[in-house]
N, C-alpha and C positions, 0 to 999 in steps of 0.2 A: 456181145462177146464173140470172138472169132471161133471157128470150128477147131482150129489148131489148139487154141487155149483150152477149149472144152475137152479136147482129146487128152491134153496133158493132165488136166484135173482128174478126169476119169481114170487115167492110167495110174496116177498117184494114189487115188482111193482104192483102186483094185489091188495095188501092191501092199496095202495095209492088211494086217491080220484080221480075220473075220470078227474077232472079239473087240477090235478097236472101235469100229463105228458105233456100236451100241454104247460103248464107254464114253465116246464124245457126246452123243446125244444125251446120255444119262448125266454127264457132267453139266451140260447146259440146263437140263431140267432142274438139277439140284441148285445150280447158281440162280436160276430164275425164282425158285421157291424161296431161297434165302433172301433174295432182293425184295421179293414181294412182302415177306414178313417184316423186313427192315422198314420198308416204305409204310406199311400199315402202322408200325409203332411211331415212326417219325412224323408222318403227315396226317394220321388220325382219320377224321371224317372225310377229308378230301379223297383218301384212298379207299375208304370203306364201302363205297357205293357198289363196286364190282365184287368185293369179297376177295380173300387171299388167293383161292384157287384160280379164279378167273383172271386176276391180275398177274399171277405167275405164268399163265398160258400166254397172255399178251406179251409179257416181257420175253419169254422164250422165243415166240414167233418173231419178234423184232430183232432179237439177237441172231437168229438164224439168217434173217434177211439182210441185216445191216452190220453185223459184227459184234464182237464182245464188248466194245465200248458202251453198248446199250446198258449193260449191268451197272457200270459205274455211273453212267448218265442218269439212270433212274434213281439210284441211291442219292445222287446229288440234287436232282431237280424234281423228283417225285412224279406223281401222275401227270402233271402238266408237261414235264419233260418227255415222258413217254408219248403223250399226245402230239407234241411237236415233232418227234421222230417219225411217228406214224403218218403225219400229214405232210411231211416234207418231200414226199415222192422221190424224184431222182437225187435229191440232196439229203436224204435221210442219214446216210453214213456221215456226212460232214456235220450235220446237226448233232448226231450222237457224239462225235469226237469233241465238238465244241462244248457240249454240256458236261461231258466227262472231264474235260480239262478245267472248266471255270465254274461249274456249279449253277445253282438256280438263279442267282441274283443278276449279274451282268450278262451271263450267257443266255438266259431266257429272254432278256431284253433284246439281245442281238438276234437270237434265233427266231424270235417272233416278228421281226421286221424284215420284209422282203428286200428292201434297199440295203440293209446291213448285210444280209446273207449274200447278196450279189457282190458286195465288196469283198467278203471273205472268200467267195469262190474265185474272184478276179485276182486278189492280191495274197491270198493264203493266210497262214496262221498269224503272221505279223499284224495283219489288219484286224483279225479277230481279237488279238491281245490288246490292241490299242482301243478298239471299240468297247471291249469289256472294261478295261482300266478307266476309260473316261465315261463309262455308263452311257454311251451313245452320243456324248457331246461332240466327239471328233468326227461324227459321220459326214456332215456337209463338207468339211475340209478335206477328208480323205476322198470323198466322192469327186471333188473338183480338182484336187492337186495330186492325188495318187501317192506314189511311193515317197516323194520328198516329205509330204505331210506325215506319213506313217513314221518315218525315221525321226522327224522332229518330235512327235508325240511320244515316241519310245524314250527319247532322251530327257523328257520333262518328267520329274518325279512328283512335283507338287500338284494336287488337284486344282488349286487356284491358278497356277500357270497353265495347266491344260485348258481351263476355261478361257483364260486370256488369249491363248493361241487360237482356240476355236473362234472366239469373237473377232480377232484380227484377220483370220483366214476366211471369214464369211464373205459372201458376195458383196462387193462394194465396201469391204472393210479396210482397215488401215494397211494391210499387206498389199492390197491392190493399189492403194494411193501411194505407198512408199515406192513400189516397183521393185524389179529384180527379185521377185518372190522366191525363186528356187535358191538363190544365193543366200537370202536372209534365212530361209529354212535350214540351209546347210550349216550356218553359224549356230543356230539353235541345236541342231543335231550334234555339233562338236562340243559346245560349251554348256548345254543343258539349261537348268533352271536359272543360272546366273545370266546367261544370254537372254533368256525370255524376259527376265525382270528388267534388264537394261533396255531392251527393245520396247517393252511396254511403257516404261517411264519416259523414254525419249522418242516416242513414235512421231511426235510433231517435228522435232529437229531432223529426224531421219527422212522425212518427206522432202527435204532440200537435197537436190541432186548431188551437190558437191560434198555435203556432209555424209550422205549415204555411201558415196564412192570412197571417201576416206575411211569410213567404218568398215566396209567390206574388204578393203585392201589390207587392213590390219586390225581386226576386231578385238584381239585380246587386251591391248592396253586400255581401250575404252571400257571393256567389261570389268577389268580389274581395278579401274579407277586411276591408272597411271597417266591417262590422258583425258582431258576434259572435252566433251562433245562440243562445247561452246567455242573452243579454239578454232574449229573448222568453219564456224559461222561468223564470229566477230571479226577475224582478220580480213576476210574478203570485204566485209561491209566497211571497215576502216579504210580500205584501199580504194573505195569507190570514187571519191573526189579526184584523186590523182589519175585514176584510170579515165574518168570522164574528161578531165582536162587534156590528157594526151590524145584521147579519141577526138575531142572537139577541135584541137589544133590540127590534127590530121585531116579532119573533115573540111576545115577552112582551107587548108592547103590544096586539097583535091578540087575544091569548088572555085578557086581563084583563077581569073583569066590573067595569066602572067603577061600576055602581050599588051593588054590595056595598061597594066601597071608600068611596063617599060616605056610605053609611049607617053604616059602621064608624067613620068619622071623626066623625060626629055623636054616635054612641052612646058613644064612648070617655069623655068627661067624666062622663056620667051613671053609667057603670059604676064609674068611679073614686070618685065620691062615695058610691055605695052600699057599696063595699068599705070605705071609711073609717068609714062609719056603723056597719057591723057590727063593726069592729075596736074602736072606742072605746065602744060601747054607746049604747043609746037614752037621750036626755036629757042625756048628758055633753057638756061643752063640747069642741068639736073643737080640738085643739091648733093654735095658730097657727104658721105656718112660721117667724115671726121670734122665737118664744118660746125 
């Protein structure tokens, strides 16, 4: 913290009435005691090892160091939450905020995983919300794809579709094979569960470049069922023979030696005359066609 900021804080504290500081401290002490009593009732044996007074002192010290989110965090996550806050070091304030916002279930899962906490620190509260909502399933996708994956997971409401997205976004998964991953994620972000269900169902067809291009150009008709995904595959396949015939003719034309063809055309009558001369003999009249 800079000297200038410290000076501002000290000046602000100095400007407070003398009775205010004990009131603030007393307020924290009371809040810590109430939180400790609540935790003892809610978490029972897990909280009873230290006793109410010792637990209240730990809570108060954590709140002084890391902010008033500690009170709510401890009420939500209990002794385990307090331990996570105390052990998080430089990130204790973020852990307290996470636990206060999401409680003991998903939040503890995220706060207890260093990789997950790194993502929260890098991408903020949106990453935290996605990781908690998916119970950590989204972690590899968010880790590798960042903000586009976070926005796609936010748009998906169904836990089943969240798992599908996580599977498709895994290393070597269908999203990598389909390609244009950021654009596919943007479609999920825009259309939510319906888009995820469509992509999951038609992931094989979308691996075809032409089909993917048609889908990304105008995804809504496909997602709403107004247009069949097979239309973008069947039509090109039906056109293959005609395309092949055209390309084959062009290839023949490119590879033809037209000089030889011209000379052969000129030489053909002479060769025919010579053959007839040999057949009927020298000096014999050549039979006429009309005879």
